[in-house]
MIDO-718045 format. One line per field, with one value per residue (C-alpha): residue number from 0; residue in three letters; chain; x, y, z. Coordinates in steps of 0.5 Angstrom, whole numbers. Layout:
BEGIN
doza: (NUM, ...)
vexti: (ALA, ...)
banu: (A, ...)
u: (X, ...)
v: (Y, ...)
w: (Z, ...)
END
This chain:
BEGIN
doza: (0, 1, 2, 3, 4, 5, 6, 7, 8, 9, 10, 11, 12, 13, 14, 15, 16, 17, 18, 19, 20, 21, 22, 23, 24, 25, 26, 27, 28, 29, 30, 31, 32, 33, 34, 35, 36, 37, 38, 39, 40, 41, 42, 43, 44, 45, 46, 47, 48, 49, 50, 51, 52, 53, 54, 55, 56, 57, 58, 59, 60, 61, 62, 63, 64, 65, 66, 67, 68, 69, 70, 71, 72, 73, 74, 75, 76, 77, 78, 79, 80, 81, 82, 83, 84, 85, 86, 87, 88, 89, 90, 91, 92, 93, 94, 95, 96, 97, 98, 99, 100, 101, 102, 103, 104, 105, 106, 107, 108)
vexti: (UNK, UNK, UNK, UNK, UNK, UNK, UNK, UNK, UNK, UNK, UNK, UNK, UNK, UNK, UNK, UNK, UNK, UNK, UNK, UNK, UNK, UNK, UNK, UNK, UNK, UNK, UNK, UNK, UNK, UNK, UNK, UNK, UNK, UNK, UNK, UNK, UNK, UNK, UNK, UNK, UNK, UNK, UNK, UNK, UNK, UNK, UNK, UNK, UNK, UNK, UNK, UNK, UNK, UNK, UNK, UNK, UNK, UNK, UNK, UNK, UNK, UNK, UNK, UNK, UNK, UNK, UNK, UNK, UNK, UNK, UNK, UNK, UNK, UNK, UNK, UNK, UNK, UNK, UNK, UNK, UNK, UNK, UNK, UNK, UNK, UNK, UNK, UNK, UNK, UNK, UNK, UNK, UNK, UNK, UNK, UNK, UNK, UNK, UNK, UNK, UNK, UNK, UNK, UNK, UNK, UNK, UNK, UNK, UNK)
banu: (A, A, A, A, A, A, A, A, A, A, A, A, A, A, A, A, A, A, A, A, A, A, A, A, A, A, A, A, A, A, A, A, A, A, A, A, A, A, A, A, A, A, A, A, A, A, A, A, A, A, A, A, A, A, A, A, A, A, A, A, A, A, A, A, A, A, A, A, A, A, A, A, A, A, A, A, A, A, A, A, A, A, A, A, A, A, A, A, A, A, A, A, A, A, A, A, A, A, A, A, A, A, A, A, A, A, A, A, A)
u: (218, 218, 225, 227, 227, 231, 230, 225, 217, 221, 225, 220, 214, 218, 220, 213, 210, 216, 215, 208, 209, 213, 208, 202, 205, 203, 210, 213, 211, 215, 213, 213, 219, 223, 220, 223, 229, 229, 227, 231, 238, 237, 235, 240, 233, 233, 229, 225, 225, 221, 215, 213, 212, 208, 205, 202, 199, 196, 192, 191, 189, 184, 187, 189, 186, 190, 190, 191, 195, 190, 185, 193, 195, 188, 189, 195, 192, 187, 190, 195, 190, 186, 193, 193, 186, 186, 193, 190, 184, 188, 191, 184, 181, 188, 186, 179, 182, 187, 182, 176, 181, 182, 174, 173, 179, 176, 177, 181, 176)
v: (207, 210, 210, 216, 220, 221, 226, 232, 235, 240, 236, 231, 234, 238, 231, 228, 234, 235, 228, 229, 236, 231, 226, 230, 234, 235, 235, 229, 224, 221, 214, 215, 210, 215, 221, 219, 216, 223, 226, 222, 224, 231, 231, 225, 221, 213, 212, 206, 212, 217, 212, 209, 216, 219, 211, 214, 221, 218, 213, 218, 221, 217, 218, 210, 204, 203, 204, 211, 214, 216, 210, 208, 210, 207, 200, 199, 203, 199, 193, 195, 196, 189, 187, 188, 188, 180, 179, 183, 178, 173, 176, 176, 168, 165, 170, 168, 161, 161, 165, 158, 154, 158, 158, 150, 147, 145, 149, 146, 148)
w: (227, 219, 215, 215, 208, 203, 199, 201, 200, 196, 192, 191, 189, 185, 181, 181, 176, 171, 172, 169, 165, 161, 160, 159, 154, 148, 145, 147, 147, 153, 157, 165, 165, 160, 163, 170, 168, 165, 171, 176, 172, 172, 180, 182, 185, 182, 177, 180, 186, 182, 178, 184, 186, 180, 180, 188, 185, 180, 185, 190, 184, 181, 175, 176, 181, 187, 195, 197, 200, 206, 206, 207, 213, 215, 214, 216, 224, 224, 222, 229, 232, 232, 234, 240, 240, 241, 243, 251, 249, 248, 256, 257, 256, 259, 266, 265, 265, 270, 275, 274, 276, 282, 283, 283, 287, 293, 300, 306, 313)
END
């Protein structure tokens, strides 16, 4: 289960937009970290949290290499399913070995 979000989606989207505007602005030659620090102080958001949000948006938009959010969620779901299938296979192997041993025992007459 995912942890509850501390910041509403509207605040998150607004903060990301402000950082991207500061970085893309020709007037201010700001880095992503500097823009995150400025916007984070204004909105009361941790600088590292905001920087991670901006990095993930850049990955999702294809401007930076990495795994997009949708693919990451799909990978997590597939890994979970893989664990469940491996567990089911282990149970079935144990059960088949048990029943095979039962069939090999001589029957009393």
